[in-house]
N, C-alpha and C positions, 0 to 999 in steps of 0.2 A: 507514549502518546505523542502524536504529531503536534507541532505548534505552528501558528501563523507567523509571518515575518515580524509582526509587532510584538511577539512573545506571548500572545494569548493562546490558550488551549483551543483546539478545534471544537471542543464541546461548548465553548462560550463565544468564540469569535464568530462573526457572521459568515455563513457558508457562501461559497461561490458556486453558482449553479453550473451543472454539467452542460457542455455544449450539445445542442440538439443534433439529430442525425443530418439535418439540412445545413449545418454550419459550413461545411466545405464549399457549397455553392454560394452561400452568403459571403464568405470570405473572398471568393473570386470576384464577386460583384463589387465589394468594398475596394479591393485592390485595383480593379479596373477603373472605378470612379476616381480613386485617389491619383492614379497614374495620369489619367486624362486631364484632371484639373491641375495637377502638378506641372504638366507640360505647358499649360496655358498661363497659370498664375503663380507658379513657383512650388517647389516641393513642400515647403512648410504648410501652405494652404491645402495642398493635396493630402498631406498626412492628417491635417485637422479634419477635413471632410471625411476621410476614412475612419477616423476615431469616432466622430459623432454618429456615423452610420452603424456603429456597434450598439448604440442605444435602441431599446425596443420602440417600434413605431416611427423611427426616424429613417426616411428614405434619402435618396441622393439630393433632391431639391431642398428638403428641410435641412439637411446637413450643410449644404452650401450656404443657405441663409444664416444659419447659426455661425458658421465659420466667418462669414463677412461681418456679422454682428460683433463677434469677438474682436475681429481685426479693427473695427471702428471704435472700440472702447479705449478709454485711457489705460495706460499700461498698469496702473495700480488696480483698476477694477478687474482687468483680465487676470492679474496675479491673484486677486482675492478669490475669484471663481476657482482657479486651479488649486489654491490652498484649501478651499472649502471641500473640494473633492478628496484631497489627500487626508484631511482631517476626518472626513466621513469614514474612509476606509481604515484609518489607523485607530480611531477612537471608538467606533461602534462595536457592540457585542450583544449577545442575547442575554436577556434577564434570566437569572438563575432560577426564578420561580415560574414565570409564564412564557418566556422566550420572546417577549417583546424586544424591540430594538432600544438600546440604552447605552449610555456611556459609563454608568455605574454598575455594580454587581446586581442591584435590584432596581427595577424601573420605577418611574414616578407613580404609575397606577398601583403597583403592588405596595408602595410605601404609603399611599394615601389612606389614612385611618378612617376617613369618612366614607370610603367605598363599602358597599354591601358585600361582605365576605361569605355570605350564604349562597350566592349565585355565581356560577362561572360560565362564561360564554366561550365556546370552543370555536376557533377559526383556523383556516389553513395556513395563512401567512401573517406576519406582523403588519403588513400594509393594510390588512382587513381591519385591524384594530383602529387605525386612523379614521377609516370610513365610519365605523360605528360610533367612535367618540365624537365625530362632527355632528351627529344627530342630537347629542346632548340629552338623550332619553335613557341611556343605560348607565347605571351607576354601580354595577357589580365588578367582578374580576374577570380576567381573560386567561386563555391558554392557547397559544399558537402551536399547531402541530408541525409546522415547517414542511408542509406538503399534504398529499392525499394518497390514499391507497390506490395502487395501480399495478396489479399483478402482471399485466402485459409488459409494463415498463420495468418490472423487477423491483417495484417499491412495495414492501410489505410492512406490517406493523412495527417490526424492529427498526425500520428506517425512519419512523416518525417519533415525535415526542409524546407517545402515548403512556409510557411507563411513568413519566413525570406527572401526568394528569392523574393517573390512578393513585399515585402516592399522595397527592393533594387531597383526593376524595376520601381515601382510607384514613387520613389523619383526622377526619371528622369536621363537623361544622357546616358542610355544604349540603343544602337541601334541594337545589335544582341545578341542572346543567343544561344550558341552551346550546344546541349544536347549530352553528352558523357556517357550515362548510358550503362550498359553492353548489348551485343546482345543476351539477354535471354528473356524468356517470361515476367519475372518481369521487366527487363530493358526496353523492348519495350512498355509494358503497362504504365510504368512510363513516358516514352518519349511522348507517345500520350496524356496522361493526362496533362502534362506540356504544350504541344503545344496548347491545347485547352484553357488553362488559359492565356497564354502569348500573343497569336496572337491578341486578341481583344485590347491589349494595343498599337497596332501599332508597335510592336517590331519584327524584323526579327528573325525567329526561324530556325535553321539548325541542322541537325543530322550528326554526324561523319560517314564517309564511312567505310564500312567493306568489306573485300574481300580476295583475295589471298595474302599470305605472300610473302615478298621479297625472291626470290630464290626458291619459291614453284613451284610445277608442277601441272598443271590443271588436269592431269590424275588421281592424287591421292586426289583431293579435293572433298568434299561432295557436293551434289546438292545445299544445302542452301548457302554454301560459294560461289559457282560459281554464284548463283542467285544474291547475294548481290554485288559481283564484277561487274556484268553487270549493276545493278541498280546504282552503284556508279561510273560509267565510266565518264571520262571527256575528253574534246577536247584536242588534241595534237597540 
């Protein structure tokens, strides 16, 4: 079994996402931006801009602002940021139970005895757990699949953490599974696949509702959003 540089098995260490097909073009843009800024303000700043552009949602201008922000920091503060990034990579791993991000074998949510262990909310990624926890309304357990089904991309059931979910359900004690995968083609495909697997176990399966955002105007909502809002209606 392969191991990460920090000695963790790949089954528990946080996976590194495969590069998308557009990565070669993005790499060229990063290198060009880094070279141009490097010629003007030094190679170190150019490399920093190129590094920040590797982050999702960060373009050249944002990367330059971040680079100059770091440059203006006290040395100790900049070193703290660098060390925090290294600690994140070296210490983070997947929870052995739910695949949440943790520094221990079992995450804080799974260790919390006050959580409702009869309900499991299934999400695509550990980052989704953070979003749900911020609402303060769900007190059950979680299970992150670490992705979604996508036959066109070669992602099948064996590539997701579905077996672990089924083992938890077959162990008994769970009466409801809430499927909270994203409202995309991949997310819906995954939700339907899971429902077919779980329902024969006699466990209730529900799907989170989607619809109009709070404060939104129906006039500006697209047809799919309005359709989901109608389907997810509830009695007042």
